[in-house]
C-alpha positions as CSV (number, residue, x, y, z in Angstrom):
1,X,0.0,0.0,0.0
2,X,1.4,3.4,-0.9
3,X,0.4,7.0,-0.1
4,X,1.9,9.8,-2.1
5,X,4.7,7.4,-3.2
6,X,6.3,7.8,0.3
7,X,4.7,5.1,2.4
8,X,5.0,1.3,2.2
9,X,3.6,-1.5,4.5
10,X,5.0,-4.9,4.3
11,X,3.0,-7.5,6.2
12,X,5.4,-10.1,7.4
13,X,4.9,-13.7,8.5
14,X,5.2,-13.7,12.3
15,X,7.4,-16.3,13.9
16,X,7.2,-16.8,17.7
17,X,11.0,-17.6,17.6
18,X,12.0,-14.6,15.6
19,X,10.4,-11.3,16.4
20,X,11.0,-7.7,15.6
21,X,8.2,-6.5,17.8
22,X,10.2,-6.2,21.0
23,X,8.0,-8.8,22.7
24,X,10.2,-11.5,24.1
25,X,9.0,-15.0,23.4
26,X,9.3,-17.0,26.6
27,X,10.2,-20.7,26.8
28,X,9.5,-22.2,30.2
29,X,11.7,-25.0,31.5
30,X,10.2,-27.1,34.3
31,X,12.3,-25.3,36.9
32,X,11.1,-21.9,35.7
33,X,7.5,-23.2,35.8
34,X,7.9,-24.4,39.4
35,X,9.5,-21.1,40.5
36,X,6.6,-19.2,38.8
37,X,4.1,-21.4,40.6
38,X,5.8,-20.7,43.9
39,X,5.7,-17.0,43.4
40,X,2.1,-16.7,42.2
41,X,0.8,-19.2,44.7
42,X,2.3,-17.4,47.7
43,X,0.3,-14.3,46.6
44,X,-2.8,-16.3,45.6
45,X,-3.0,-18.2,48.8
46,X,-2.6,-15.1,50.9
47,X,-5.3,-13.3,49.0
48,X,-7.6,-16.4,49.1
49,X,-6.9,-16.8,52.8
50,X,-8.5,-13.5,53.9
51,X,-11.6,-14.4,51.8
52,X,-11.8,-17.8,53.4
53,X,-11.7,-16.3,56.9
54,X,-14.9,-14.4,55.9
55,X,-16.4,-17.5,54.5
56,X,-16.1,-19.7,57.5
57,X,-17.8,-22.7,55.9
58,X,-15.3,-22.8,53.0
59,X,-12.4,-22.2,55.4
60,X,-13.6,-25.1,57.6
61,X,-14.1,-27.4,54.6
62,X,-10.5,-26.9,53.4
63,X,-9.2,-27.4,56.9
64,X,-11.2,-30.6,57.2
65,X,-9.9,-31.8,53.9
66,X,-6.3,-31.1,55.0
67,X,-6.8,-33.2,58.2
68,X,-8.4,-36.0,56.3
69,X,-5.6,-36.0,53.7
70,X,-3.0,-36.1,56.6
71,X,-0.9,-33.4,55.0
72,X,0.6,-32.7,58.4
73,X,2.2,-36.2,58.4
74,X,4.7,-35.4,55.6
75,X,8.3,-34.6,56.5
76,X,8.2,-31.3,54.4
77,X,5.2,-30.1,56.4
78,X,6.8,-30.9,59.7
79,X,10.1,-29.1,58.8
80,X,8.2,-26.0,57.5
81,X,5.9,-25.9,60.5
82,X,8.9,-26.2,62.9
83,X,10.6,-23.3,61.2
84,X,7.5,-21.1,61.2
85,X,6.6,-22.0,64.7
86,X,10.0,-20.9,65.9
87,X,9.7,-17.6,64.0
88,X,6.4,-16.9,65.7
89,X,7.9,-17.6,69.1
90,X,10.9,-15.4,68.6
91,X,8.8,-12.5,67.2
92,X,6.3,-12.8,70.1
93,X,9.0,-13.0,72.7
94,X,10.7,-9.9,71.3
95,X,7.5,-7.9,71.3
96,X,6.2,-9.0,74.7
97,X,9.4,-9.1,76.7
98,X,11.4,-6.6,74.7
99,X,14.4,-8.8,74.6
100,X,15.9,-6.6,71.8
101,X,16.6,-4.0,74.5
102,X,18.9,-6.5,76.3
103,X,21.0,-7.2,73.2
104,X,21.5,-3.8,71.7
105,X,25.0,-3.4,70.3
106,X,27.1,-1.1,68.1
107,X,29.5,-2.3,65.4
108,X,33.2,-1.7,66.2
109,X,36.5,-2.9,64.9
110,X,39.5,-4.4,66.6
111,X,42.8,-6.0,65.6
112,X,42.8,-9.7,65.5
113,X,45.5,-12.3,64.5
114,X,44.8,-14.7,61.7
115,X,46.9,-17.9,61.0
116,X,47.2,-19.8,57.8
117,X,47.2,-23.4,58.9
118,X,47.1,-27.0,57.7
119,X,47.1,-29.9,60.1
120,X,46.8,-33.6,60.8
121,X,43.7,-33.7,62.9
122,X,42.3,-36.8,64.7
123,X,39.1,-36.2,66.5
124,X,38.7,-37.8,70.0
125,X,35.1,-38.2,71.3
126,X,34.4,-36.7,74.7
127,X,33.1,-40.1,76.0
128,X,35.7,-42.5,74.5
129,X,37.4,-44.9,76.8
130,X,40.9,-44.3,78.2
131,X,42.2,-47.2,76.1
132,X,40.6,-45.8,72.9
133,X,42.1,-42.4,73.6
134,X,45.6,-43.8,74.1
135,X,45.3,-45.8,70.9
136,X,44.6,-42.5,69.0
137,X,47.5,-40.8,70.7
138,X,49.8,-43.6,69.7
139,X,48.7,-43.4,66.1
140,X,49.3,-39.6,66.1
141,X,52.8,-40.1,67.5
142,X,53.5,-42.8,64.9
143,X,52.5,-40.4,62.1
144,X,54.7,-37.6,63.6
145,X,57.7,-40.0,63.8
146,X,57.0,-41.0,60.2
147,X,57.3,-37.3,59.3
148,X,60.5,-36.8,61.4
149,X,62.2,-39.7,59.6
150,X,62.3,-37.7,56.4
151,X,60.8,-34.2,57.0
152,X,59.5,-32.2,54.0
153,X,56.4,-30.2,53.0
154,X,55.4,-32.7,50.4
155,X,55.5,-35.6,52.9
156,X,53.5,-33.6,55.5
157,X,50.9,-32.9,52.7
158,X,50.7,-36.6,51.9
159,X,50.3,-37.5,55.6
160,X,47.4,-35.0,55.8
161,X,45.7,-36.7,52.9
162,X,46.1,-40.1,54.5
163,X,45.3,-39.4,58.2
164,X,43.7,-36.0,58.8
165,X,40.0,-35.6,59.4
166,X,40.4,-32.0,58.3
167,X,42.3,-31.8,55.0
168,X,41.8,-28.1,54.3
169,X,44.5,-25.3,54.4
170,X,42.7,-22.3,55.7
171,X,43.0,-19.0,57.6
172,X,41.9,-19.3,61.2
173,X,41.2,-16.5,63.7
174,X,42.1,-16.5,67.4
175,X,38.4,-16.6,68.3
176,X,37.7,-19.7,66.2
177,X,39.8,-22.2,68.2
178,X,40.3,-23.4,71.7
179,X,42.7,-21.7,74.1
180,X,45.1,-24.8,74.0
181,X,45.2,-24.6,70.2
182,X,45.8,-20.8,70.2
183,X,48.7,-21.2,72.7
184,X,50.5,-23.8,70.5
185,X,50.0,-21.9,67.2
186,X,51.2,-18.6,68.7
187,X,54.6,-20.2,69.6
188,X,55.2,-21.7,66.1
189,X,57.3,-19.9,63.6
190,X,56.2,-19.7,59.9
191,X,56.6,-23.1,58.3
192,X,57.2,-24.9,61.6
193,X,55.2,-28.0,62.5
194,X,54.1,-28.8,66.0
195,X,54.4,-32.0,67.9
196,X,51.1,-33.8,68.5
197,X,49.0,-32.0,71.1
198,X,45.5,-32.6,72.5
199,X,42.5,-30.2,72.9
200,X,38.9,-30.9,73.8
201,X,38.3,-31.6,70.2
202,X,41.0,-34.1,69.5
203,X,44.7,-34.5,68.6
204,X,46.5,-32.0,66.3
205,X,49.8,-31.8,64.4
206,X,49.8,-28.3,63.0
207,X,51.9,-26.4,60.5
208,X,51.7,-22.6,60.6
209,X,52.3,-21.4,57.1
210,X,51.6,-17.7,57.6
211,X,50.0,-15.1,59.9
212,X,48.6,-11.6,59.6
213,X,46.7,-9.1,61.7
214,X,43.4,-7.8,60.4
215,X,40.8,-5.5,61.8
216,X,37.6,-7.4,62.3
217,X,34.2,-5.9,63.1
218,X,32.3,-7.1,66.1
219,X,29.1,-6.1,68.0
220,X,29.9,-4.3,71.2
221,X,27.0,-4.6,73.7
222,X,25.5,-1.2,74.7
223,X,22.7,-2.6,76.8
224,X,22.8,-5.0,79.7
225,X,25.6,-7.5,80.3
226,X,25.0,-11.2,79.8
227,X,25.2,-11.8,83.5
228,X,22.6,-9.1,84.1
229,X,20.3,-10.6,81.5
230,X,20.6,-14.0,83.1
231,X,19.9,-12.6,86.6
232,X,16.7,-10.9,85.3
233,X,15.4,-14.2,84.2
234,X,16.6,-16.1,87.2
235,X,19.2,-18.2,85.4
236,X,22.1,-19.3,87.6
237,X,25.3,-20.3,85.9
238,X,27.5,-22.6,88.1
239,X,31.0,-21.2,87.4
240,X,32.9,-24.2,88.8
241,X,31.0,-26.5,86.4
242,X,31.6,-24.1,83.5
243,X,35.4,-23.9,84.2
244,X,35.6,-27.7,84.4
245,X,33.7,-28.1,81.1
246,X,35.8,-25.6,79.2
247,X,39.1,-26.9,80.6
248,X,38.5,-30.7,80.7
249,X,35.8,-30.9,78.0
250,X,33.5,-32.7,80.4
251,X,31.7,-32.3,83.8
252,X,29.2,-34.2,85.9
253,X,28.1,-31.0,87.7
254,X,25.0,-29.0,86.8
255,X,25.9,-26.2,84.4
256,X,22.8,-24.0,84.7
257,X,19.8,-23.9,87.0
258,X,16.5,-22.1,86.3
259,X,12.9,-22.2,87.5
260,X,12.0,-24.5,84.6
261,X,15.1,-26.6,83.8
262,X,18.4,-28.1,85.0
263,X,21.1,-27.9,82.4
264,X,23.7,-30.7,82.3
265,X,26.7,-31.6,80.2
266,X,24.5,-33.6,77.8
267,X,22.6,-30.5,76.9
268,X,25.9,-28.7,76.0
269,X,27.1,-31.7,74.1
270,X,24.0,-31.8,71.9
271,X,24.3,-28.1,71.2
272,X,28.0,-28.3,70.4
273,X,27.5,-31.0,67.8
274,X,25.9,-28.4,65.4
275,X,28.5,-25.8,66.2
276,X,31.7,-27.7,65.9
277,X,33.7,-24.9,64.2
278,X,33.3,-22.5,67.1
279,X,36.0,-21.8,69.7
280,X,35.3,-22.4,73.4
281,X,34.3,-18.8,74.4
282,X,32.0,-18.1,71.4
283,X,30.5,-21.6,71.8
284,X,29.7,-21.1,75.4
285,X,28.2,-17.6,74.8
286,X,25.9,-19.0,72.1
287,X,24.9,-21.9,74.4
288,X,23.9,-19.3,77.1
289,X,21.7,-17.5,74.6
290,X,20.2,-20.8,73.4
291,X,19.3,-21.9,76.9
292,X,17.9,-18.5,77.7
293,X,15.6,-18.7,74.7
294,X,14.6,-22.2,75.6
295,X,13.8,-21.2,79.2
296,X,11.7,-18.3,77.9
297,X,9.8,-20.7,75.7
298,X,9.0,-22.9,78.6
299,X,7.7,-19.9,80.5
300,X,5.7,-18.5,77.6
301,X,4.1,-21.6,76.0
302,X,1.1,-21.6,78.4
303,X,0.2,-18.0,77.5
304,X,-3.5,-18.1,76.1
305,X,-2.8,-15.3,73.5
306,X,0.2,-17.1,72.3
307,X,-1.7,-20.4,72.0
308,X,-4.3,-18.7,69.9
309,X,-1.7,-17.3,67.5
310,X,-0.1,-20.7,67.3
311,X,-3.3,-22.4,66.5
312,X,-4.2,-19.8,63.8
313,X,-0.7,-20.3,62.2
314,X,-1.1,-24.0,62.3
315,X,-4.4,-23.9,60.5
316,X,-2.9,-21.6,57.9
317,X,0.0,-24.0,57.4
318,X,-2.6,-26.9,57.0
319,X,-4.6,-25.0,54.4
320,X,-1.4,-23.9,52.5
321,X,-0.4,-27.6,52.4
322,X,-3.7,-28.9,51.2
323,X,-3.7,-26.1,48.5
324,X,-0.3,-27.4,47.4
325,X,-1.6,-30.9,47.2
326,X,-5.0,-30.2,45.5
327,X,-4.0,-27.3,43.2
328,X,-0.3,-26.9,42.8
329,X,0.6,-30.6,42.5
330,X,-2.4,-31.1,40.2
331,X,-1.1,-28.3,37.9
332,X,2.5,-29.7,38.0
333,X,1.4,-33.2,37.1
334,X,-0.2,-31.9,33.9
335,X,2.5,-30.0,31.9
336,X,-0.1,-29.2,29.2
337,X,-2.6,-27.8,31.6
338,X,-1.9,-24.2,31.0
339,X,-1.9,-24.6,27.2
340,X,-5.2,-26.5,27.3
341,X,-6.7,-23.9,29.5
342,X,-5.6,-21.1,27.2
343,X,-7.0,-22.9,24.1
344,X,-10.4,-23.2,25.9
345,X,-10.4,-19.6,27.0
346,X,-8.4,-17.9,24.2
347,X,-11.2,-15.4,23.3
348,X,-11.1,-14.1,26.9
349,X,-7.7,-12.8,26.3
350,X,-8.6,-10.7,23.2
351,X,-8.1,-7.0,23.6
352,X,-11.1,-4.6,23.5
353,X,-9.4,-2.9,20.5
354,X,-6.9,-4.2,18.0
355,X,-3.2,-3.3,18.3
356,X,-0.4,-2.9,15.8
357,X,2.8,-4.9,16.5
358,X,5.8,-4.0,14.5
359,X,8.5,-1.4,13.8
360,X,8.1,2.2,12.5
361,X,11.0,3.8,10.6
362,X,11.6,7.5,9.7
363,X,14.4,7.6,7.2
364,X,16.5,10.7,6.3
365,X,16.0,10.2,2.5
366,X,14.9,7.7,-0.1
367,X,18.4,6.2,-0.5
368,X,18.6,5.4,3.2
369,X,15.2,3.8,3.2
370,X,16.0,1.7,0.2
371,X,19.4,0.5,1.5
372,X,17.9,-0.3,4.9
373,X,15.0,-2.2,3.4
374,X,17.5,-4.3,1.3
375,X,19.7,-5.2,4.3
376,X,16.7,-6.0,6.6
377,X,15.3,-8.3,3.9
378,X,18.4,-10.5,4.1
379,X,18.7,-11.0,7.9
380,X,16.6,-12.8,10.6
381,X,14.1,-10.6,12.3
382,X,15.9,-10.8,15.7
383,X,18.8,-9.0,14.1
384,X,16.8,-6.1,12.7
385,X,17.2,-3.7,15.6
386,X,21.0,-3.9,15.7
387,X,21.0,-3.4,11.9
388,X,18.8,-0.3,12.2
389,X,21.1,1.1,14.9
390,X,24.2,0.6,12.7
391,X,22.8,3.2,10.3
392,X,23.2,5.8,13.0
393,X,26.9,5.2,13.7
394,X,28.1,8.6,12.4
395,X,24.9,10.6,12.2
396,X,21.2,10.0,12.9
397,X,19.9,8.7,9.6
398,X,17.0,6.7,11.0
399,X,14.5,7.3,13.8
400,X,12.6,4.1,14.8
401,X,10.0,2.9,17.3
402,X,9.5,-0.8,17.9
403,X,6.9,-2.6,19.9
404,X,3.1,-2.7,20.4
405,X,0.9,0.3,19.5
406,X,-2.7,1.1,20.5
407,X,-4.8,3.6,18.8
408,X,-3.9,7.1,20.1
409,X,-0.4,6.2,21.3
410,X,1.5,7.1,18.1
411,X,0.5,9.6,15.5
412,X,2.2,7.8,12.6
413,X,0.6,4.5,13.4
414,X,-2.8,6.2,14.0
415,X,-2.6,7.7,10.5
416,X,-1.0,5.0,8.4
417,X,-2.4,1.9,10.1
418,X,-5.7,2.9,11.7
419,X,-6.6,5.7,9.3
420,X,-7.0,8.3,12.1
421,X,-5.4,11.8,12.6
422,X,-3.5,14.0,10.2
423,X,-0.6,13.2,7.9
424,X,1.5,16.2,9.0
425,X,1.4,14.9,12.6
426,X,2.6,11.5,11.4
427,X,6.0,12.8,10.3
428,X,9.3,13.9,11.9
429,X,10.8,17.0,10.5
430,X,13.9,16.3,8.3
431,X,13.0,12.7,7.8
432,X,11.0,12.5,4.6
433,X,10.6,8.8,4.0
434,X,8.6,6.4,6.2
435,X,8.3,2.7,6.3
436,X,6.4,0.4,8.6
437,X,6.7,-3.4,9.1
438,X,4.3,-5.4,11.1
439,X,0.6,-6.3,11.4
440,X,-2.6,-5.5,13.2
441,X,-3.6,-8.2,15.8
442,X,-6.7,-8.7,18.0
443,X,-4.9,-10.2,20.9
444,X,-1.6,-11.8,22.0
445,X,0.1,-13.7,19.2
446,X,1.0,-16.7,21.3
447,X,0.4,-18.1,24.8
448,X,4.1,-17.3,25.6
449,X,3.3,-13.6,25.3
450,X,0.9,-13.8,28.3
451,X,1.9,-17.1,30.0
452,X,2.3,-15.6,33.4
453,X,-1.2,-14.2,33.4
454,X,-2.7,-17.4,32.0
455,X,-0.9,-19.5,34.6
456,X,-2.4,-17.4,37.3
457,X,-5.8,-17.8,35.8
458,X,-5.3,-21.5,35.5
459,X,-4.4,-21.9,39.1
460,X,-7.4,-19.9,40.1
461,X,-9.6,-22.2,37.9
462,X,-8.2,-25.3,39.6
463,X,-8.8,-23.7,43.0
464,X,-12.5,-23.0,42.1
465,X,-12.9,-26.6,40.9
466,X,-11.5,-27.9,44.2
467,X,-13.9,-25.6,46.1
468,X,-16.8,-27.1,44.1
469,X,-15.7,-30.6,45.0
470,X,-15.6,-29.6,48.7
471,X,-19.1,-28.2,48.6
472,X,-20.3,-31.3,46.8
473,X,-18.6,-33.7,49.3
474,X,-20.1,-31.6,52.2
475,X,-23.6,-31.8,50.8
476,X,-23.3,-35.6,50.2
477,X,-22.0,-36.2,53.7
478,X,-18.6,-37.4,52.6
479,X,-16.9,-34.5,54.2
480,X,-18.1,-33.6,57.7
481,X,-17.1,-30.6,59.9
482,X,-17.6,-32.8,62.9
483,X,-14.3,-34.3,61.9
484,X,-12.5,-31.2,63.0
485,X,-13.8,-31.6,66.6
486,X,-12.2,-35.1,66.8
487,X,-8.8,-33.9,65.7
488,X,-6.2,-33.3,68.3
489,X,-4.7,-29.9,67.9
490,X,-1.1,-30.3,66.8
491,X,0.0,-26.7,67.0
492,X,1.8,-27.1,70.3
493,X,3.7,-30.2,69.2
């Protein structure tokens, strides 16, 4: 089509894999699909949850379905519930008891020595027999004698590979290791290897390869001291037992006494298993905080307001889990579900008014327009924009707009494509030749153009179908709300 010999339209075959329209064609791998589901469902469930609270029958039906389906028996549910239950406890404790005021701190820096070490490390359990401990000591001494017979860095490296529980060469700070370990390492020269020595963790043969002093940041308490905090909550630390534990690695004495618990060595041992990289002091400090929180939990767990919050959270977790099972898993089990839903509802996604998808070119002169047309005709559509830009390397020979255009958004498209407006408004001064490539469409070209929206709609459709099934089961007597009365509340477990 031509107007005044200046305007040409070329309607191109549209390929979803090669587009000049600036609309990215999306290809969803399974992992992307799952991530998308997680994102949209977190919003969908939250939105749906508030409505369900208003509709008590539907809320109760979903909860009854969750209990009958035993979603709370799965390992994933139990792990998630444990995490969220702990979050609720911490947040409630902080608000009610204002614990944050006890632990206010400012960030400061201080010099600290760091050592580059490698070692032959043989762990010795705290409860091993005397005979077993001696056997490990003898093995460590034998390994050291093997090194002394022909000392070299390569031999020590080989012995580490053969005998050491920790084979890494790493920088270690003073705070990370026990006092016994720090003392030995401080005395070593660079490159020197220690004789076997024992700490509460085990037996070490250490080589100090380098050392440096760094400025590390730390949190300096500005509120109450740890001792003051413990006194406020009636926690008594038995200093003689603490010293015995930190020096010998074991004690039969009671470590801490509170109104709710008596803390023994076994409690510290269980805690230390998950914190094996910490030094004595930092490990003990963390243990005190852990026991304080545990004691507060024992004090707080009978609070009626807290119980109510806990029950509400548990019900939400149950409904989220049954939604996952009845909606999310159903969607994931049918990879073609979104496509099938789109085909059945494609007309719902048509626009109220047609749009033009393509590229609009304003060329400096006829020669530029002809040359550009020739070059564009010989390359794939996804390379068009770069080619157009190349014409403006030295001066602006081409102005272009690329994308999707509605009526009223662009004067040139309005005039040349939709037959609206005036010709003089459709030009750019100094650029006498115009060319447009593209086509008028009634709706999205492909599902991939709107896959996120369709996926949301598909999940909502599955949710509505599930709700219909719940109502049907309720009316037929297959799903009874009396079931909820017989279920033991698991929120406090």
